[in-house]
Kinemage of the C-alpha trace (Angstrom):
@kinemage 1
@onewidth
@group {chain A} dominant
@subgroup {mainchain}
@vectorlist {calphas} color= white
{ca met a 1} P 58.094 104.020 -7.038
{ca ala a 2} L 58.743 101.331 -4.423
{ca arg a 3} L 57.449 97.893 -5.463
{ca ala a 4} L 55.097 96.325 -3.256
{ca val a 5} L 56.678 93.100 -1.568
{ca arg a 6} L 54.136 90.074 -1.689
{ca thr a 7} L 53.444 88.524 1.779
{ca pro a 8} L 54.789 84.826 1.765
{ca gln a 9} L 51.994 82.367 1.221
{ca leu a 10} L 52.652 80.572 4.739
{ca arg a 11} L 52.386 83.969 6.361
{ca gly a 12} L 48.885 84.827 4.632
{ca leu a 13} L 45.959 85.702 6.703
{ca arg a 14} L 43.844 82.726 4.905
{ca val a 15} L 46.760 80.212 5.741
{ca arg a 16} L 46.619 81.427 9.026
{ca leu a 17} L 42.863 81.148 9.592
{ca val a 18} L 42.939 77.767 8.308
{ca val a 19} L 45.515 76.555 10.290
{ca ala a 20} L 44.012 78.207 13.270
{ca phe a 21} L 40.789 76.556 12.553
{ca ala a 22} L 42.168 73.136 11.967
{ca leu a 23} L 44.189 73.278 14.975
{ca val a 24} L 41.013 74.134 17.166
{ca ala a 25} L 39.139 71.404 15.465
{ca ala a 26} L 41.802 68.810 16.024
{ca val a 27} L 42.271 69.850 19.728
{ca thr a 28} L 38.444 69.737 20.154
{ca ala a 29} L 37.982 66.442 18.118
{ca ala a 30} L 41.120 64.728 20.106
{ca thr a 31} L 39.865 65.959 23.507
{ca thr a 32} L 36.240 65.234 22.771
{ca gly a 33} L 37.133 61.677 21.478
{ca ala a 34} L 39.393 61.020 24.372
{ca leu a 35} L 36.924 61.973 26.985
{ca ser a 36} L 34.251 59.934 25.041
{ca phe a 37} L 36.749 57.053 24.551
{ca arg a 38} L 37.348 57.122 28.476
{ca glu a 39} L 33.863 57.414 29.627
{ca ala a 40} L 32.602 54.341 27.176
{ca arg a 41} L 35.824 52.164 27.908
{ca thr a 42} L 34.927 52.643 31.767
{ca gly a 43} L 31.460 51.979 31.222
{ca val a 44} L 32.098 48.838 28.994
{ca leu a 45} L 34.636 47.541 31.534
{ca gln a 46} L 32.609 48.390 34.573
{ca gln a 47} L 29.579 46.439 33.347
{ca ser a 48} L 31.671 43.336 32.294
{ca gln a 49} L 33.446 43.489 35.716
{ca asp a 50} L 29.989 43.878 37.518
{ca thr a 51} L 28.340 41.150 35.718
{ca val a 52} L 31.438 38.759 36.262
{ca ile a 53} L 31.428 39.322 39.836
{ca thr a 54} L 27.771 38.984 40.326
{ca leu a 55} L 27.719 35.702 38.667
{ca leu a 56} L 30.695 34.455 40.409
{ca arg a 57} L 29.206 35.250 43.637
{ca thr a 58} L 25.917 33.381 42.619
{ca his a 59} L 27.702 30.220 41.624
{ca val a 60} L 29.900 30.143 44.496
{ca asp a 61} L 27.052 30.835 47.028
{ca arg a 62} L 25.130 27.997 45.329
{ca leu a 63} L 27.664 25.430 45.021
{ca ala a 64} L 29.570 25.906 48.354
{ca pro a 65} L 27.264 24.016 50.386
{ca asp a 66} L 28.004 20.904 48.623
{ca leu a 67} L 31.621 21.158 49.299
{ca gly a 68} L 32.869 18.836 52.027
{ca phe a 69} L 35.054 20.468 54.914
{ca pro a 70} L 37.809 20.202 55.199
{ca pro a 71} L 37.973 19.692 51.432
{ca gly a 72} L 40.756 17.820 49.830
{ca glu a 73} L 42.399 18.510 46.532
{ca ala a 74} L 40.234 16.213 44.647
{ca glu a 75} L 37.041 18.063 46.099
{ca leu a 76} L 38.770 21.528 45.218
{ca gly a 77} L 39.164 20.497 41.708
{ca arg a 78} L 35.517 19.370 41.335
{ca phe a 79} L 34.344 22.437 43.031
{ca ala a 80} L 36.641 24.634 40.595
{ca ala a 81} L 35.073 22.486 37.493
{ca asp a 82} L 31.435 23.047 38.684
{ca val a 83} L 31.963 26.882 38.980
{ca ala a 84} L 33.627 26.975 35.520
{ca asp a 85} L 30.881 24.926 33.894
{ca ala a 86} L 28.174 27.136 35.356
{ca glu a 87} L 29.173 29.851 32.984
{ca pro a 88} L 27.768 28.663 29.359
{ca ser a 89} L 30.299 30.501 27.346
{ca gly a 90} L 33.147 28.492 28.564
{ca thr a 91} L 35.722 31.231 29.109
{ca trp a 92} L 35.990 31.077 32.689
{ca arg a 93} L 39.272 29.516 34.261
{ca val a 94} L 38.825 28.875 38.156
{ca leu a 95} L 41.378 28.089 40.734
{ca val a 96} L 40.156 26.992 44.267
{ca ala a 97} L 42.730 27.173 47.073
{ca tyr a 98} L 42.448 25.982 50.657
{ca gly a 99} L 45.501 26.283 52.650
{ca glu a 100} L 48.323 24.815 50.849
{ca leu a 101} L 46.029 22.867 48.618
{ca ser a 102} L 44.920 24.197 45.332
{ca ala a 103} L 43.161 22.860 42.096
{ca thr a 104} L 41.790 24.419 38.690
{ca ser a 105} L 39.221 23.927 36.676
{ca asp a 106} L 41.557 22.785 33.866
{ca pro a 107} L 43.999 20.210 35.291
{ca gly a 108} L 47.686 21.406 34.662
{ca asp a 109} L 46.565 25.228 34.262
{ca pro a 110} L 49.499 27.312 35.753
{ca phe a 111} L 46.998 30.213 36.142
{ca glu a 112} L 49.716 32.588 35.404
{ca glu a 113} L 47.270 35.735 35.767
{ca leu a 114} L 46.939 35.402 39.423
{ca thr a 115} L 49.169 37.869 41.209
{ca ser a 116} L 50.240 38.179 44.649
{ca glu a 117} L 48.375 41.303 45.114
{ca val a 118} L 45.198 39.520 44.560
{ca arg a 119} L 45.990 36.714 46.756
{ca glu a 120} L 47.215 39.115 49.584
{ca ala a 121} L 43.815 41.149 49.052
{ca val a 122} L 41.878 38.037 49.523
{ca asp a 123} L 43.571 36.712 52.410
{ca ser a 124} L 43.241 40.086 54.334
{ca ser a 125} L 39.528 40.917 53.435
{ca arg a 126} L 36.389 39.041 52.730
{ca ala a 127} L 35.442 41.407 50.006
{ca thr a 128} L 35.479 40.395 46.407
{ca val a 129} L 38.502 41.907 44.813
{ca phe a 130} L 39.365 42.256 40.821
{ca gln a 131} L 42.420 43.134 39.067
{ca arg a 132} L 42.796 43.628 35.201
{ca val a 133} L 45.995 41.920 34.060
{ca asp a 134} L 47.715 42.405 30.441
{ca ser a 135} L 48.781 39.211 29.175
{ca gly a 136} L 50.430 40.756 26.196
{ca asp a 137} L 48.032 39.761 23.287
{ca his a 138} L 44.871 40.414 25.408
{ca thr a 139} L 43.727 41.513 28.709
{ca ser a 140} L 41.893 39.514 31.316
{ca leu a 141} L 40.065 40.028 34.381
{ca val a 142} L 40.841 38.398 37.609
{ca val a 143} L 38.617 38.066 40.358
{ca gly a 144} L 39.158 36.591 44.188
{ca met a 145} L 37.009 35.865 46.933
{ca ser a 146} L 36.561 34.125 50.163
{ca val a 147} L 33.989 31.237 50.762
{ca val a 148} L 32.176 32.089 53.986
{ca phe a 149} L 30.019 30.010 56.144
{ca gly a 150} L 26.406 31.499 56.706
{ca val a 151} L 24.993 34.170 54.586
{ca ser a 152} L 27.792 36.128 52.635
{ca gly a 153} L 28.114 39.615 54.265
{ca ala a 154} L 25.704 38.857 56.974
{ca glu a 155} L 26.652 39.291 60.643
{ca gly a 156} L 27.916 36.243 62.383
{ca ser a 157} L 29.417 34.653 59.003
{ca ser a 158} L 32.896 33.240 59.232
{ca ala a 159} L 35.639 32.453 56.564
{ca ser a 160} L 35.769 28.726 55.624
{ca gly a 161} L 39.426 29.388 54.493
{ca val a 162} L 38.310 28.296 50.722
{ca gln a 163} L 39.204 30.845 48.266
{ca val a 164} L 38.229 31.152 44.609
{ca phe a 165} L 40.070 32.612 41.897
{ca leu a 166} L 38.534 33.447 38.544
{ca thr a 167} L 40.311 34.629 35.170
{ca val a 168} L 38.089 35.831 32.166
{ca pro a 169} L 39.509 37.040 29.159
{ca gln a 170} L 37.948 40.361 28.178
{ca thr a 171} L 38.303 39.802 24.160
{ca thr a 172} L 34.747 41.021 23.711
{ca glu a 173} L 35.214 44.035 25.758
{ca gln a 174} L 38.689 44.760 23.974
{ca ala a 175} L 36.874 44.544 20.641
{ca tyr a 176} L 34.411 47.130 21.873
{ca val a 177} L 37.084 49.268 22.740
{ca asp a 178} L 38.665 49.048 19.636
{ca ala a 179} L 35.696 49.962 17.711
{ca leu a 180} L 35.429 53.101 19.784
{ca val a 181} L 38.953 54.040 18.897
{ca thr a 182} L 38.194 53.460 15.198
{ca ala a 183} L 35.042 55.665 15.469
{ca val a 184} L 37.009 58.402 17.058
{ca glu a 185} L 39.685 58.174 14.394
{ca arg a 186} L 36.942 58.284 11.768
{ca ala a 187} L 35.144 61.174 13.293
{ca thr a 188} L 38.330 63.181 13.431
{ca val a 189} L 38.806 63.503 9.696
{ca pro a 190} L 35.331 64.955 8.778
{ca ala a 191} L 35.763 67.220 11.817
{ca leu a 192} L 39.001 68.538 10.204
{ca gly a 193} L 37.602 68.712 6.999
{ca leu a 194} L 34.621 70.580 8.401
{ca ala a 195} L 36.934 72.991 10.126
{ca val a 196} L 38.835 73.617 6.901
{ca leu a 197} L 35.774 74.445 5.165
{ca leu a 198} L 34.512 76.724 8.003
{ca ala a 199} L 37.835 78.350 7.973
{ca leu a 200} L 37.819 78.942 4.253
{ca leu a 201} L 34.452 80.664 4.631
{ca ala a 202} L 35.551 82.723 7.561
{ca ala a 203} L 38.851 83.681 5.705
{ca arg a 204} L 36.858 84.800 2.577
{ca gly a 205} L 34.561 86.732 4.693
{ca val a 206} L 37.423 88.657 6.275
{ca leu a 207} L 39.709 88.744 3.365
{ca arg a 208} L 37.267 90.394 0.871
{ca pro a 209} L 36.963 93.685 2.582
{ca val a 210} L 40.771 93.401 3.491
{ca arg a 211} L 41.621 92.919 -0.127
{ca ala a 212} L 39.398 95.768 -1.119
{ca leu a 213} L 41.268 98.034 1.449
{ca arg a 214} L 44.345 97.102 0.090
{ca his a 215} L 43.302 97.924 -3.491
{ca ala a 216} L 41.780 101.005 -2.352
{ca thr a 217} L 44.970 101.993 -0.579
{ca arg a 218} L 46.988 101.335 -3.603
{ca ser a 219} L 44.895 103.332 -5.878
{ca ile a 220} L 45.209 106.299 -3.319
{ca ala a 221} L 49.108 105.823 -3.319
{ca gln a 222} L 48.880 105.936 -7.263
{ca gly a 223} L 47.044 109.082 -7.044
{ca arg a 224} L 43.402 108.416 -7.391
{ca leu a 225} L 42.410 110.110 -4.388
{ca asp a 226} L 38.461 109.838 -5.198
{ca thr a 227} L 38.727 105.954 -4.232
{ca arg a 228} L 36.253 105.006 -1.708
{ca leu a 229} L 35.164 101.577 -0.103
{ca ala a 230} L 31.537 100.233 0.033
{ca val a 231} L 30.504 100.083 3.889
{ca asn a 232} L 28.470 96.948 4.319
{ca gly a 233} L 27.202 95.904 7.682
{ca ser a 234} L 28.043 97.463 11.210
{ca asp a 235} L 31.244 95.213 12.453
{ca glu a 236} L 34.805 96.341 12.880
{ca leu a 237} L 35.615 95.818 9.117
{ca ala a 238} L 32.829 98.227 8.334
{ca asp a 239} L 34.090 100.641 10.870
{ca leu a 240} L 37.371 100.497 9.192
{ca ser a 241} L 36.006 101.096 5.724
{ca his a 242} L 34.008 104.043 7.035
{ca thr a 243} L 37.048 105.518 8.630
{ca phe a 244} L 39.070 104.858 5.628
{ca asn a 245} L 36.584 106.762 3.394
{ca glu a 246} L 36.635 109.723 5.936
{ca thr a 247} L 40.531 109.696 5.871
{ca ala a 248} L 40.539 109.602 1.915
{ca ala a 249} L 37.853 112.363 1.833
{ca ala a 250} L 39.847 114.747 4.138
{ca leu a 251} L 42.996 113.781 2.228
{ca glu a 252} L 41.420 114.595 -1.243
{ca glu a 253} L 40.210 117.990 0.149
{ca ser a 254} L 43.454 118.832 1.691
{ca val a 255} L 45.508 117.887 -1.677
{ca ala a 256} L 42.848 119.862 -3.527
{ca glu a 257} L 43.348 122.840 -1.320
{ca leu a 258} L 47.225 122.525 -1.401
{ca arg a 259} L 47.184 122.149 -5.483
{ca gly a 260} L 45.044 124.989 -5.596
{ca met a 261} L 47.455 127.141 -3.438
{ca glu a 262} L 50.322 125.802 -5.347
{ca ala a 263} L 48.612 126.723 -8.724
{ca arg a 264} L 47.852 130.170 -7.442
{ca ala a 265} L 51.291 130.735 -6.305
{ca arg a 266} L 52.928 129.884 -9.387
{ca arg a 267} L 50.342 131.799 -11.426
{ca phe a 268} L 51.175 134.818 -9.084
{ca ala a 269} L 54.809 134.492 -9.635
{ca ala a 270} L 54.446 134.066 -13.394
{ca asp a 271} L 52.113 136.878 -13.736
{ca val a 272} L 54.065 139.132 -11.506
{ca ser a 273} L 57.415 138.180 -13.686
{ca his a 274} L 55.505 138.865 -16.645
{ca glu a 275} L 54.230 142.292 -15.469
{ca leu a 276} L 57.825 143.190 -14.471
{ca arg a 277} L 59.450 142.453 -17.743
{ca thr a 278} L 58.152 145.733 -19.564
{ca pro a 279} L 59.132 148.043 -16.895
{ca leu a 280} L 62.377 146.436 -16.767
{ca ala a 281} L 63.264 146.579 -20.297
{ca ala a 282} L 62.570 150.119 -20.022
{ca met a 283} L 64.711 150.593 -16.794
{ca ser a 284} L 67.475 148.455 -18.757
{ca ala a 285} L 67.122 151.000 -21.766
{ca val a 286} L 67.456 154.085 -19.341
{ca thr a 287} L 70.250 152.721 -17.307
{ca asp a 288} L 72.384 151.866 -20.567
{ca val a 289} L 72.071 155.504 -21.456
{ca leu a 290} L 72.998 156.569 -17.949
{ca asp a 291} L 76.080 154.222 -17.856
{ca glu a 292} L 77.274 155.833 -21.012
{ca asp a 293} L 76.886 159.381 -19.551
{ca ala a 294} L 78.315 158.108 -16.061
{ca ala a 295} L 81.808 159.467 -16.773
{ca gly a 296} L 80.545 162.996 -17.097
{ca leu a 297} L 78.723 163.088 -13.903
{ca asp a 298} L 80.001 163.919 -10.338
{ca pro a 299} L 81.256 161.031 -8.366
{ca asp a 300} L 78.397 160.399 -6.285
{ca thr a 301} L 75.746 160.576 -8.936
{ca ala a 302} L 78.116 158.256 -11.109
{ca thr a 303} L 78.188 155.719 -8.162
{ca ala a 304} L 74.573 155.814 -7.876
{ca val a 305} L 73.983 155.269 -11.651
{ca arg a 306} L 76.206 152.398 -11.685
{ca leu a 307} L 74.512 150.877 -8.413
{ca ile a 308} L 71.295 151.284 -10.278
{ca ser a 309} L 72.329 149.735 -13.416
{ca glu a 310} L 73.727 146.726 -11.455
{ca glu a 311} L 70.643 146.309 -9.591
{ca thr a 312} L 68.423 146.533 -12.599
{ca val a 313} L 70.496 143.758 -14.114
{ca lys a 314} L 70.071 141.476 -11.090
{ca leu a 315} L 66.507 142.038 -11.341
{ca ala a 316} L 66.136 141.406 -14.848
{ca arg a 317} L 67.968 138.175 -14.461
{ca leu a 318} L 65.904 137.220 -11.494
{ca val a 319} L 62.601 137.871 -13.355
{ca asp a 320} L 64.110 135.587 -16.371
{ca asp a 321} L 64.684 132.762 -13.777
{ca leu a 322} L 61.255 132.888 -12.274
{ca met a 323} L 59.699 132.796 -15.530
{ca glu a 324} L 61.629 129.621 -16.428
{ca ile a 325} L 60.938 128.023 -13.064
{ca ser a 326} L 57.326 128.674 -13.431
{ca arg a 327} L 57.372 127.177 -16.820
{ca phe a 328} L 59.036 124.032 -15.236
{ca asp a 329} L 56.112 124.024 -12.517
{ca ala a 330} L 53.559 124.342 -15.157
{ca gly a 331} L 54.652 121.389 -17.258
{ca ala a 332} L 55.004 123.982 -20.126
{ca ala a 333} L 58.766 123.678 -20.673
{ca val a 334} L 59.744 121.564 -23.774
{ca leu a 335} L 62.531 120.177 -25.270
{ca his a 336} L 63.686 121.388 -28.930
{ca leu a 337} L 66.153 118.452 -29.578
{ca asp a 338} L 68.954 118.566 -32.102
{ca glu a 339} L 71.958 116.437 -32.876
{ca ile a 340} L 74.947 118.761 -32.300
{ca asp a 341} L 78.727 118.495 -31.516
{ca leu a 342} L 78.608 118.958 -27.771
{ca ala a 343} L 82.411 120.215 -27.496
{ca glu a 344} L 81.553 123.053 -30.060
{ca ser a 345} L 78.422 123.813 -28.018
{ca leu a 346} L 80.449 124.312 -24.852
{ca arg a 347} L 83.094 126.368 -26.686
{ca arg a 348} L 80.255 128.731 -27.902
{ca thr a 349} L 78.962 129.047 -24.308
{ca leu a 350} L 82.196 130.083 -22.933
{ca ala a 351} L 83.005 132.453 -25.926
{ca ser a 352} L 79.646 134.138 -25.720
{ca arg a 353} L 80.336 135.384 -22.095
{ca ala a 354} L 83.875 136.145 -22.433
{ca trp a 355} L 85.032 133.018 -20.142
{ca thr a 356} L 87.498 131.524 -22.656
{ca asp a 357} L 90.522 132.949 -20.820
{ca gln a 358} L 89.110 132.104 -17.640
{ca val a 359} L 88.263 128.650 -17.970
{ca asp a 360} L 90.609 125.683 -18.742
{ca ala a 361} L 88.459 123.855 -21.146
{ca arg a 362} L 89.415 120.253 -21.737
{ca leu a 363} L 87.214 119.203 -24.577
{ca pro a 364} L 87.391 116.486 -27.178
{ca pro a 365} L 88.148 117.200 -30.898
{ca pro a 366} L 85.429 118.624 -33.195
{ca asp a 367} L 82.491 115.973 -33.938
{ca ala a 368} L 84.225 113.249 -31.574
{ca leu a 369} L 81.249 113.546 -29.309
{ca arg a 370} L 77.921 114.341 -30.622
{ca gly a 371} L 74.430 114.099 -28.979
{ca arg a 372} L 70.768 114.704 -29.484
{ca val a 373} L 70.209 117.623 -26.842
{ca asp a 374} L 68.302 121.052 -26.600
{ca pro a 375} L 71.138 123.567 -27.389
{ca arg a 376} L 69.677 126.271 -25.523
{ca arg a 377} L 69.024 124.493 -22.402
{ca leu a 378} L 72.663 122.767 -22.842
{ca asp a 379} L 74.048 126.447 -22.735
{ca val a 380} L 71.995 127.359 -19.680
{ca val a 381} L 73.468 124.354 -17.677
{ca val a 382} L 76.964 124.970 -18.809
{ca ala a 383} L 76.589 128.773 -18.045
{ca asn a 384} L 75.120 128.150 -14.879
{ca leu a 385} L 77.749 125.816 -13.547
{ca val a 386} L 80.675 127.613 -14.975
{ca gly a 387} L 79.294 131.051 -13.761
{ca asn a 388} L 78.531 129.388 -10.138
{ca ala a 389} L 82.248 128.292 -10.172
{ca leu a 390} L 83.760 131.447 -11.057
{ca arg a 391} L 81.548 133.410 -8.520
{ca his a 392} L 81.911 131.294 -5.466
{ca gly a 393} L 84.974 128.990 -6.015
{ca ala a 394} L 88.754 130.094 -7.089
{ca arg a 395} L 90.397 129.812 -10.227
{ca pro a 396} L 91.757 127.639 -12.056
{ca val a 397} L 88.284 126.581 -13.045
{ca gln a 398} L 88.185 123.616 -15.357
{ca leu a 399} L 85.437 122.545 -17.663
{ca arg a 400} L 85.835 119.095 -18.791
{ca leu a 401} L 83.830 116.741 -21.520
{ca tyr a 402} L 84.320 113.079 -21.994
{ca glu a 403} L 82.215 110.107 -22.951
{ca gly a 404} L 81.187 107.912 -19.896
{ca gly a 405} L 80.099 104.235 -20.159
{ca glu a 406} L 76.908 102.926 -21.898
{ca arg a 407} L 76.820 106.004 -24.312
{ca ile a 408} L 76.643 108.865 -21.599
{ca ala a 409} L 78.272 112.260 -22.016
{ca val a 410} L 79.936 113.627 -18.815
{ca ile a 411} L 80.536 117.330 -18.239
{ca glu a 412} L 82.483 118.308 -15.199
{ca val a 413} L 82.908 121.965 -13.712
{ca leu a 414} L 85.734 121.975 -11.144
{ca asp a 415} L 87.076 124.890 -9.114
{ca ser a 416} L 89.804 125.404 -6.711
{ca gly a 417} L 87.911 127.070 -4.023
{ca pro a 418} L 87.329 125.958 -0.489
{ca gly a 419} L 84.669 123.601 -1.630
{ca ile a 420} L 81.024 122.953 -0.349
{ca pro a 421} L 80.413 122.280 3.304
{ca asp a 422} L 79.045 118.896 3.572
{ca ser a 423} L 75.972 120.039 5.448
{ca val a 424} L 75.190 122.295 2.449
{ca leu a 425} L 75.812 119.748 -0.402
{ca pro a 426} L 72.056 117.985 -0.040
{ca gln a 427} L 70.524 121.391 -0.517
{ca val a 428} L 72.705 123.056 -3.173
{ca phe a 429} L 69.867 122.460 -5.828
{ca glu a 430} L 67.265 123.914 -3.816
{ca arg a 431} L 65.489 127.122 -5.112
{ca phe a 432} L 66.744 130.276 -3.223
{ca tyr a 433} L 69.216 128.294 -1.171
{ca lys a 434} L 72.246 130.167 -0.241
{ca ser a 435} L 74.916 128.422 1.933
{ca asp a 436} L 76.518 131.541 3.209
{ca ala a 437} L 73.828 133.598 5.223
{ca ala a 438} L 76.147 136.691 5.141
{ca arg a 439} L 76.012 137.001 1.259
{ca thr a 440} L 72.150 137.135 0.743
{ca arg a 441} L 72.898 139.827 -1.652
{ca thr a 442} L 74.832 138.347 -4.374
{ca glu a 443} L 74.579 138.363 -8.399
{ca gly a 444} L 72.847 135.179 -8.353
{ca ser a 445} L 69.211 134.911 -7.813
{ca gly a 446} L 69.311 131.585 -5.963
{ca leu a 447} L 67.663 129.904 -8.884
{ca gly a 448} L 70.490 128.902 -11.193
{ca leu a 449} L 71.262 125.579 -9.679
{ca ala a 450} L 67.494 124.660 -9.460
{ca ile a 451} L 67.131 125.601 -13.122
{ca thr a 452} L 70.183 123.527 -14.209
{ca glu a 453} L 68.811 120.398 -12.398
{ca glu a 454} L 65.377 120.794 -13.980
{ca asn a 455} L 67.049 121.250 -17.711
{ca val a 456} L 69.217 118.186 -16.851
{ca arg a 457} L 66.229 116.109 -15.741
{ca met a 458} L 64.560 116.877 -18.949
{ca his a 459} L 67.103 115.542 -20.889
{ca gly a 460} L 66.627 112.234 -18.867
{ca gly a 461} L 70.477 112.958 -17.253
{ca thr a 462} L 71.626 113.631 -13.854
{ca val a 463} L 73.568 116.312 -12.006
{ca arg a 464} L 75.480 116.195 -8.643
{ca ala a 465} L 77.877 118.147 -6.588
{ca ala a 466} L 80.759 116.932 -4.685
{ca asn a 467} L 83.997 117.962 -3.277
{ca arg a 468} L 87.359 117.230 -4.592
{ca pro a 469} L 90.019 115.511 -2.463
{ca glu a 470} L 92.605 118.061 -3.573
{ca gly a 471} L 90.170 121.020 -2.653
{ca gly a 472} L 87.448 122.597 -4.474
{ca ala a 473} L 83.985 121.534 -5.627
{ca val a 474} L 83.062 119.503 -8.614
{ca phe a 475} L 79.653 119.443 -10.470
{ca thr a 476} L 79.069 116.430 -12.727
{ca val a 477} L 76.545 116.277 -15.407
{ca glu a 478} L 75.564 112.793 -16.984
{ca leu a 479} L 73.571 113.110 -20.319
{ca pro a 480} L 72.502 110.287 -22.395
{ca leu a 481} L 73.799 110.649 -25.851
{ca arg a 482} L 70.846 108.980 -27.575
{ca arg a 483} L 67.315 108.263 -26.356
{ca asp a 484} L 64.753 105.997 -27.775
{ca glu a 485} L 61.904 108.605 -26.846
{ca pro a 486} L 61.593 112.053 -25.465
{ca ala a 487} L 61.373 112.656 -21.526
{ca pro a 488} L 57.891 113.631 -20.663
{ca gly a 489} L 57.044 117.069 -21.460
{ca ser a 490} L 59.496 117.248 -24.153
{ca gly a 491} L 58.742 118.338 -27.792
{ca gln a 492} L 60.763 118.279 -31.129
C-alpha cells in the first residue's frame, strides 16, 4: 500500500487562508490608513493655510493706510515689524518689498524660504499666493500678496507696488500629521491580528469537513466501505459530504455485488470440481482397464481407447487444479511447514516423475541447504516449472538450486527453447493464459503457473519469468530459508 505523502505546512489550506486574510487586512488597513491620512493631512494644512492667509490680509488691510508712499526702507521695516507683531504667537516672519527696496521684521533675516516662483506669482497677480517649502528639519508656509489702494478686490482698486511676504513654520501642523501616522501604524497591528484570528476561525470551519472527508476517504481506501460523513448545513461542503455518502453507498453496493458474484463463481467451480471427481475416478479405472486390453483391439478401436484415456487424464488434472485454485481463492489453503533438505526434495520430485535423465540437475550436496517449507507445495512448484520447460521449451533443461543473499534459497529452471515473447512475459502467471492461440488443446490446464505463483507467495517468496541472453526461458523462484512467522493463511 502506498504511503500517503503529507502536504508541506507552507502549502496547507490553513496557512493559505491565514496568509490571504492577513494580506487582505494589510492592504485594506494600508489603503484606508493612506486615504484617511491624506484627507486628514489636507484638512489640517488647508485649515492652517486659510487661517494664516485670512489673518495676513486682515493685518495688512488694517496697517496699510499708515504706510507712507512712496515708502522708504525704514518705513518698510516698521511695516514688516508691525505685521509680524500683530500675531501673538510670535512665529511670523515678514518681508516687505517695494521696487528695489526690501526690509524684514527681523533685521538681517535672509528670508531663505522665499522662492522665485512666489515672487513671480505676486508680481503677475493681485491674488494672494502661497507655497509650502521644506526647509530640511521642518516645513514652512510662505504667503505672498500685494498691497492695493482702495478696498482689496473692489473695482477701481490699484496696486501700490508694495509686496508683503510671510513665512510661518508649520510645526504644530507637522505634529498633527505625525500623530496621524502613528495612529495609522498602531491601528494596522490590531487589524492584522483580527484578520489572522478571523482567518483561523474561517480555516477551522472549512478544514473540519475537509479533514473529515480525508479520514473518510482513507477509511474507504482501507476497505471500510460503510464509512459515511455527517451532513451539516446546506452549503457547498454539505453538498460535497452528501455526494461522498452517495458515492460510498453506491461503491459499497457494487463491491458487495461483485464479491457475491465472485463467491458464487468460486463455489460453483469448487462444487463442479468436487462433483466431477467421483465420475472421473470411475472413468480413470475403466480407461486403465481399456489401456491394458488396447493391444488386442482393432486399430481404430485401440486409437479411440487411447484418446479417451488421455483426455480423461487431462480432465482429472484440470479438476485437481481447479480444486487447488478454489482453495487459494477461498483462503482455505494452508502451509504445513517442515525443515527439510531442499536438494533432496528436488531430487525426489524429478525421480517420482521419471525426469532424472531428462533434466540436468545442479544441486548442492546433501544437507548443504536446508529450509523450512511445505514439502508438498515445493514439489508442486518444481514439478510445474520443470514440466512446463519440458513441454514448451527444448532440451537440455536445467534445474539449479543455490543460496542467494540474505538467506534466500534460489531455484532456477532453464530450457533451451525459443523463449517467451516479450508481450507474453507479463501474463505468463495468469490463469488459463496460453501464449500460443494455436495450442489451445495441450496437456496443460493453463493453471500450472498460477498455482506455482500462489504456492510461492504463501511461502513469502517470489517467482518471475525471463528470457536467457543465449536463448531459452528461465523461471526463478526465491524462497526465504527462515521466517519469523508464517505467512497469512498458513498453518503448522
